[in-house]
C-alpha positions as CSV (number, residue, x, y, z in Angstrom):
1,X,192.4,210.4,271.2
2,X,189.7,213.1,271.4
3,X,186.2,212.8,272.8
4,X,183.7,211.2,270.5
5,X,182.6,213.2,267.5
6,X,179.0,214.2,267.5
7,X,178.1,215.3,263.9
8,X,175.4,217.6,262.8
9,X,173.4,215.7,260.1
10,X,171.9,217.8,257.3
11,X,169.2,215.9,255.5
12,X,167.0,217.0,252.6
13,X,168.8,215.6,249.6
14,X,167.2,212.4,248.0
15,X,170.3,211.1,246.2
16,X,174.1,211.0,246.8
17,X,175.8,214.2,247.7
18,X,178.8,214.5,245.3
19,X,180.3,218.0,245.9
20,X,180.3,220.8,248.5
21,X,181.9,224.1,249.0
22,X,182.1,226.9,251.7
23,X,182.0,230.6,251.0
24,X,184.4,232.9,252.7
25,X,183.5,234.5,256.1
26,X,181.0,237.3,255.5
27,X,179.2,239.8,257.9
28,X,176.5,237.2,258.1
29,X,178.7,234.2,258.9
30,X,179.8,231.7,256.2
31,X,177.7,229.5,253.9
32,X,177.8,225.9,252.5
33,X,176.5,224.7,249.1
34,X,176.0,221.1,248.2
35,X,175.7,219.4,244.8
36,X,173.6,216.3,244.6
37,X,172.4,213.8,242.0
38,X,168.9,214.8,242.8
39,X,169.5,217.9,240.7
40,X,168.7,220.3,243.6
41,X,171.7,222.1,245.0
42,X,171.1,223.4,248.5
43,X,172.4,226.4,250.5
44,X,173.0,226.2,254.3
45,X,174.3,228.3,257.1
46,X,177.9,227.0,257.3
47,X,178.4,226.7,261.1
48,X,175.0,225.1,261.9
49,X,174.0,223.3,258.7
50,X,170.6,225.1,258.8
51,X,168.8,225.0,255.4
52,X,168.4,228.3,253.8
53,X,167.2,227.4,250.3
54,X,167.3,225.1,247.3
55,X,168.2,226.2,243.8
56,X,165.6,224.9,241.4
57,X,166.1,224.7,237.6
58,X,168.5,221.9,236.7
59,X,167.1,218.9,234.8
60,X,169.7,216.4,235.7
61,X,172.3,215.4,238.4
62,X,174.3,218.3,239.7
63,X,178.0,217.4,239.8
64,X,179.6,220.5,241.0
65,X,178.7,223.6,243.1
66,X,180.5,226.6,244.4
67,X,179.9,230.0,246.1
68,X,181.7,233.2,245.5
69,X,183.8,234.6,248.4
70,X,181.0,236.8,249.9
71,X,178.3,234.2,249.2
72,X,176.2,236.6,246.9
73,X,176.4,234.2,243.9
74,X,176.4,230.5,243.4
75,X,177.3,228.4,240.4
76,X,176.4,224.8,239.6
77,X,177.6,222.2,237.0
78,X,175.2,219.6,235.9
79,X,174.4,216.6,233.7
80,X,171.8,218.6,231.7
81,X,174.7,220.1,229.7
82,X,174.6,223.4,231.5
83,X,176.3,225.5,234.1
84,X,174.1,227.9,236.0
85,X,174.9,231.1,237.9
86,X,172.4,232.0,240.8
87,X,171.7,234.9,243.1
88,X,172.6,233.3,246.4
89,X,170.5,235.8,248.3
90,X,167.2,235.6,246.4
91,X,167.7,232.1,244.9
92,X,167.0,233.4,241.4
93,X,168.7,231.8,238.4
94,X,170.7,234.6,236.7
95,X,172.5,232.9,233.9
96,X,172.4,229.6,232.0
97,X,175.5,228.6,230.1
98,X,175.0,225.9,227.6
99,X,177.7,223.2,227.0
100,X,178.0,220.3,224.7
101,X,178.3,217.7,227.3
102,X,178.0,217.1,231.0
103,X,179.5,219.8,233.2
104,X,181.5,218.6,236.2
105,X,183.1,221.7,237.7
106,X,182.6,225.5,238.3
107,X,184.8,228.1,239.9
108,X,184.5,231.8,240.2
109,X,187.4,234.3,240.0
110,X,188.0,236.2,243.3
111,X,186.2,239.2,241.9
112,X,183.2,237.0,240.8
113,X,183.5,238.4,237.3
114,X,184.5,235.2,235.5
115,X,183.4,231.6,235.7
116,X,185.6,228.6,234.9
117,X,183.9,225.4,233.8
118,X,185.1,221.9,232.9
119,X,183.4,218.7,232.0
120,X,183.0,215.7,229.8
121,X,183.8,217.5,226.5
122,X,187.5,217.9,227.7
123,X,187.4,221.6,227.3
124,X,188.0,224.4,229.8
125,X,185.7,227.4,229.3
126,X,186.1,230.9,230.8
127,X,182.9,233.0,230.8
128,X,182.8,236.7,231.2
129,X,179.7,237.0,233.5
130,X,179.1,240.6,232.5
131,X,178.7,239.3,228.9
132,X,177.1,235.9,229.3
133,X,175.9,235.8,225.8
134,X,179.4,236.2,224.4
135,X,181.4,233.1,223.4
136,X,183.6,231.9,226.2
137,X,187.4,231.6,226.0
138,X,188.1,227.9,225.4
139,X,191.3,226.0,226.5
140,X,191.9,222.6,224.9
141,X,194.4,219.9,225.7
142,X,192.9,217.5,228.1
143,X,192.6,214.0,226.7
144,X,189.7,212.8,228.8
145,X,186.8,214.3,230.7
146,X,187.7,217.1,233.1
147,X,186.8,216.3,236.7
148,X,187.8,219.6,238.4
149,X,189.0,223.0,237.3
150,X,190.2,225.7,239.7
151,X,191.6,229.2,239.5
152,X,195.0,229.6,241.2
153,X,197.7,232.2,241.7
154,X,195.3,235.2,242.0
155,X,193.4,234.0,239.0
156,X,196.5,234.2,236.8
157,X,196.6,230.3,236.4
158,X,194.3,227.4,236.1
159,X,194.6,224.0,237.6
160,X,192.6,221.2,236.1
161,X,192.4,217.4,236.4
162,X,191.2,214.8,234.0
163,X,191.4,211.0,234.5
164,X,195.1,210.6,235.4
165,X,196.5,214.0,234.6
166,X,196.7,217.4,236.4
167,X,197.5,220.3,234.2
168,X,198.6,223.9,235.0
169,X,197.7,226.6,232.5
170,X,198.6,230.2,232.1
171,X,195.5,232.4,232.0
172,X,196.9,235.2,229.8
173,X,198.4,232.9,227.1
174,X,195.8,230.0,227.5
175,X,198.6,227.6,227.2
176,X,199.8,224.6,229.3
177,X,202.6,225.4,231.7
178,X,203.1,221.9,233.1
179,X,201.4,218.5,233.4
180,X,201.5,216.0,236.2
181,X,200.7,212.4,235.5
182,X,199.5,210.2,238.4
183,X,199.1,206.4,238.7
184,X,195.4,206.2,239.2
185,X,192.3,208.1,238.4
186,X,192.2,211.5,240.2
187,X,189.2,211.6,242.6
188,X,189.5,215.1,243.9
189,X,191.5,218.3,243.9
190,X,191.6,221.3,246.3
191,X,193.5,224.5,246.0
192,X,194.8,226.2,249.1
193,X,195.9,229.8,248.2
194,X,197.8,230.4,251.5
195,X,201.1,228.7,250.6
196,X,200.0,227.7,247.1
197,X,199.2,224.1,247.9
198,X,197.3,221.7,245.7
199,X,195.7,218.7,247.4
200,X,195.1,215.7,245.0
201,X,193.6,212.3,245.8
202,X,193.9,209.2,243.7
203,X,193.5,205.6,244.8
204,X,194.6,205.5,248.5
205,X,196.9,208.5,248.0
206,X,196.5,212.0,249.4
207,X,199.2,214.1,247.7
208,X,200.3,217.6,248.3
209,X,201.9,219.6,245.4
210,X,203.0,223.1,244.8
211,X,200.3,224.8,242.9
212,X,202.8,226.9,241.0
213,X,205.2,224.2,239.8
214,X,203.2,220.9,240.5
215,X,206.3,219.6,242.3
216,X,205.3,217.2,245.1
217,X,205.6,218.4,248.7
218,X,204.6,215.2,250.5
219,X,202.0,212.4,250.3
220,X,200.2,210.1,252.7
221,X,198.7,206.7,252.1
222,X,195.3,205.9,253.6
223,X,193.9,202.4,254.5
224,X,191.1,202.7,251.9
225,X,190.4,204.3,248.6
226,X,190.0,208.0,249.2
227,X,187.5,210.2,247.3
228,X,188.2,213.6,248.8
229,X,190.6,215.4,251.1
230,X,190.9,218.9,252.6
231,X,193.7,220.7,254.3
232,X,193.0,222.8,257.4
233,X,193.5,226.5,256.8
234,X,196.3,226.7,259.4
235,X,197.8,223.5,257.8
236,X,197.9,221.7,261.1
237,X,195.8,218.7,259.9
238,X,193.9,217.3,257.0
239,X,190.7,215.2,256.7
240,X,189.9,212.6,254.1
241,X,187.0,210.3,253.3
242,X,186.3,207.6,250.8
243,X,184.9,204.2,250.0
244,X,185.0,202.6,253.5
245,X,182.5,205.1,254.9
246,X,185.2,206.5,257.2
247,X,186.6,209.9,257.9
248,X,190.3,210.1,258.6
249,X,192.2,213.0,260.2
250,X,196.0,213.2,259.9
251,X,198.6,215.5,261.3
252,X,199.8,217.4,258.2
253,X,203.4,217.7,259.4
254,X,204.1,214.2,260.6
255,X,201.5,212.2,258.7
256,X,200.3,210.6,261.9
257,X,196.6,209.4,261.9
258,X,194.9,211.5,264.7
259,X,191.3,210.1,264.3
260,X,189.3,207.7,262.2
261,X,185.7,206.9,262.6
262,X,182.7,205.8,260.6
263,X,181.3,209.0,259.2
264,X,178.3,207.9,257.0
265,X,176.2,205.0,255.9
266,X,177.7,205.0,252.4
267,X,180.9,206.0,250.6
268,X,182.1,209.6,251.3
269,X,182.3,211.7,248.1
270,X,183.4,215.1,249.4
271,X,185.0,216.7,252.4
272,X,185.9,220.4,253.0
273,X,187.1,222.5,256.0
274,X,185.1,225.7,256.8
275,X,186.9,228.9,256.2
276,X,187.6,229.5,259.9
277,X,188.8,225.9,260.3
278,X,186.5,225.2,263.2
279,X,184.6,222.4,261.4
280,X,184.5,220.3,258.3
281,X,181.7,219.0,256.2
282,X,181.3,215.7,254.5
283,X,178.9,214.5,251.8
284,X,178.0,211.0,251.0
285,X,176.3,208.4,249.0
286,X,173.8,208.1,251.8
287,X,172.3,211.5,250.8
288,X,173.3,213.4,253.8
289,X,175.8,216.1,254.7
290,X,177.5,216.0,258.1
291,X,179.3,218.7,260.0
292,X,182.2,217.6,262.3
293,X,184.1,219.7,264.8
294,X,187.9,220.1,264.3
295,X,188.3,220.4,268.1
296,X,185.8,218.1,269.7
297,X,184.1,219.5,272.9
298,X,184.6,223.1,272.0
299,X,181.5,225.4,272.2
300,X,180.9,226.4,268.6
301,X,177.8,226.8,266.4
302,X,175.2,224.3,267.7
303,X,177.8,222.4,269.7
304,X,177.7,223.4,273.4
305,X,180.1,221.6,275.7
306,X,179.1,221.3,279.4
307,X,181.9,219.8,281.6
308,X,180.4,217.9,284.6
309,X,181.7,218.5,288.1
310,X,184.6,216.4,289.2
311,X,182.7,213.9,291.4
312,X,180.1,213.2,288.7
313,X,182.7,212.6,286.0
314,X,182.6,208.8,286.3
315,X,178.9,208.7,285.8
316,X,178.8,211.3,283.0
317,X,177.8,210.2,279.6
318,X,177.7,212.0,276.3
319,X,174.1,213.1,275.8
320,X,173.5,214.7,272.5
321,X,170.4,216.4,271.1
322,X,170.9,217.8,267.6
323,X,168.3,219.4,265.4
324,X,167.3,217.2,262.5
325,X,169.5,214.3,263.6
326,X,167.9,210.9,264.0
327,X,168.9,209.6,267.4
328,X,169.3,206.0,266.2
329,X,171.8,207.2,263.6
330,X,173.9,208.8,266.3
331,X,173.7,205.6,268.3
332,X,174.7,203.5,265.3
333,X,177.7,205.8,264.6
334,X,178.5,205.8,268.3
335,X,178.7,202.1,268.5
336,X,180.9,202.0,265.4
337,X,183.1,204.6,267.0
338,X,183.2,203.4,270.5
339,X,186.9,203.0,270.5
340,X,187.3,206.8,270.6
341,X,185.1,207.3,273.7
342,X,186.6,208.0,277.1
343,X,184.9,206.4,280.0
344,X,184.2,209.9,281.4
345,X,183.0,212.0,278.4
346,X,181.9,215.5,279.2
347,X,178.2,216.2,278.5
348,X,177.6,217.7,275.1
349,X,174.5,219.6,274.3
350,X,173.7,221.2,271.0
């Protein structure tokens, strides 16, 4: 068991956080965007959680948010029947794309020229962002509201999920290639381009499928209903969170549970690894985002590990000071997670 996790808590949202996404690594580091029912998506520095700005303009809950690879643009999907594209440097709203129902999902192509949207009207839409006033390409075939829609296979294919069906589409012909039916309602979907892996969660199941054929690779069962899961970029481990407020970390190859601890004060709605794999972010019903270290005790971002001298090891205790983190919250989480604390925990400063 590793040392105790000391999360960085990102406050600012006033309602449940329902989606989050990281950019790629840029010359300025990497970035994190969060979608929240308060209608105010936020941009943060990815490795520290420091708030950069809030995108103002939606008139309803924001259900989905994403950044393009170099973090110059953001896109959001909302209950006000729109998707919006933003300048992620200035914060300016660039484009509003009107829909006929609630929009749940947005995803940029790798070149940032096209935006894929999906939502309650059961249609996938592909917008050419150089011609935003033009009618989008529309793909129909889903039989219930679309929860997630993602580009895959170098933007040649699309993966989308409605209630209990995941569908694979060919971009050039706009036709369905294959459909996968699952036993329970799909709660999340992640596409991992390296190795073409699709991560799907439904009920207590975390399933891994080929993104090209939808054939199952493997699946794990968690102790509680899972709302989201993310695979580490090096495919060593995965993290998942759900209805029991806990975060779970599993060995991807063996399925062994490596860690589990109370992560939030409400159900966890979304988890994602950072692009460098050094941390993962979780978003919750409690209105906060939390950042967690993949390797606890490593000096990274705001985490600084100071190992005490040998003779003082017995007396050493974890002392944590984190910007914007309520000390009593840390203590509450620590008491919940006391089973994962060594008697001699190196001193951690952030």
